[in-house]
N, C-alpha and C positions, 0 to 999 in steps of 0.2 A: 504494500499499500504506500509506504513512504517513498520508495523508489519512483513509483508512478507519479506521486504528488510532486516530488522534486523535479522530475522531467516536465510535468505540466507547467509548474511555476516558472522554470527556466525558459521554456519555449515561449510562454506568454510575455515575460519580462523582456526577453531578447527581441521578440517581434515588435513590441512597443518601442524599444530603443532603436531599432532599425529606422523607424520613422519619426523619432523624436530625439534630436541632438541634445536637447536640454536634459532629458533623462539619462542618455548615454553619458553625457559629461558629468552628471552628478554621481553616477554609480562606478564609473571606470576608476581603476587604481591610478591615481595621480599622486605620487608620494608627497610632494610639497603640501597638498591639501590636508593630508593626514598629519604631517608634522606641524604646520603652521596654524591650521584651522581646527585641528583635533577632530577631523571627520573620520573617526575610526571605523564607521560603518562601511567605508570603502574597502576595507580589508576583507569584507564578506561580499559586499554588493557586486564587486567586479566579476564574481563567479556566476552571476546570473545574466550576464550580457555577453554577446559574441560579435565577432567582426562581420560575419555574414552567415548565410544559410548553411553553407558547406561546413564551416567551423562548428556551428550549432548542432547540425545533424550527426556529424562524426562523434562528438562528445556524448550526445544523448543516446545514440545507438549503442555505443560502448557501455554507457552507464546502465541502460536497459538490459544488455546481454549479460552483464556480470553483477549488477546491483541486486537483482532478485535473489540470487544465491547468497550473497553476502548478507543481505537483509534477513533472510531466513535464519542463518546461523547466528548472527549478532542479536537478533530478536530473542533467541533462546538464551543467550548469554547475558545480555545487558538490557533487554526489552526493545521494542521497536523505536521508542524515543531515543534510546542509547545509540541505535544505528543512525538515526537522523543527526544526532549531535556529533557522531563520528564523522559523517560526511561534511557537515558545516565546519567543524573544527579543522578538517583536512584542507578546506579551501583557505582558511586563515593561516594555518601553519605553513602551507606550501608557498605562500607568497611573502612570508616574513623576511627570508633572506634577500629577496628582490627589493622589498621596501627598504631594508637597512642599507643596501648598496646604492639605491637611487633616491634616498629620502630628501636630498637637496637638489635633485635634477629636475628642472622645470620642463624638460623636453620628453621625459619618460612617461609612457602610458602602458597599462597591461589590462587585459580582460579575458574572460573565458573560464569554463569550469574544469579545465584540464587537470589542475592539481588535485581537486576532489575526486575526479574520475580515475586518475592514476592510483590514488589511495585504495579505491574500491577494487580496481583491476588487480592490483598486486596482492591484496588480501585474498581475492578469489584464486590467484595462482598458488598461494600457500595451501589452499584446500585441495586443489587438483592440478598439480603441475603438468600432467599429461593431457589436459583438456586441449582441444584444438582451436586455433585462432585463424581466421582468414584476414589477411592484411593486404589491402590493395596496394600495389598491383601484382603482388605474388599470387600466382594462379593456384597454388596448393596450400592447404592448411598446415600450420606449423605448431609444434607443441608449445604450450604456454610458457614453460620454463626457458625454452630457447628464445621465445619472443622477449622475455624479461631480460635476458642477457644482452640481446641486441638492442633493446630499448634503452637500457641503462648506458651501454657503451656509446650509442649514438648521441644520447642526450648529453653525456659528459663531454664528448668531442665537440658537439655544436655549441655547448655553453662556453667552453674555453675558446672556441673560435670567435664567438661573438657575431654581431651583425644579425640581420634578418628580423622578422616580426614575430618569431615564436619564442616564448619564455621557457626555454629548456630547463632552467633552474627550478621553476615551479613544478615541472613534470618529475624531476628527480626527487625534490623534497616531498611531493605528494606520494610518490611511490614508496620512499623510505618511511614515511609516516604510516602508510597503510600496513606495511610489514611490522613495524615496531609496535603499533597499537594492537594489532592482532596477537603478537607474541606476548605482550604484556598481559593481555586478557587471558590467554591460554598458552603458556610456555610449551605445553605438549604438542602444539601444532608444528613446532620445528621438527620433532621426531616424526610426526605424521608425514610431513613434507619430504623428509629424507627417505623414509621407508617407501613412500609412493614413487619417488624418483628412481630409486634403486631396485624397486620390486618388480 
């Protein structure tokens, strides 16, 4: 239920922001506004707006594909509200390093749910490392654990390289948060992951 609610709210807010520059400007992560004007809500609001329909659909399809499974497990562990708080906190935590780096940079902007989605995706990978992912434009599905390795490696490389319009740092921190949050809740998941991977 909460995964579908998150998707519905994100699609609605993103769609509104596509046609309302004022709303987009108020929600987007603009670090100086957080630092100078104490608009701390931007650390969460940026995760509910997107650059375009492609950006939005990619994030929401990924969230729908893996969020349902993670929501079921987390709902048993910490309640459905706990799952919701996990997702929302992932959006905030994943952007904090970016905010700290650019807090005095008036030219920097960031938006999109990728940090929260990465947290959900990597939690799901811990549950089932051999699940198959279809990644465009690769024609064949690949195991989730292999995708995780490629994803982290690519994100580190691109983050160090710099440039472009994608916040790879948020992807990395979101993924790390998803793994750490899950392992703190249930340390035994590490053993399950290892046994599944080797079994």
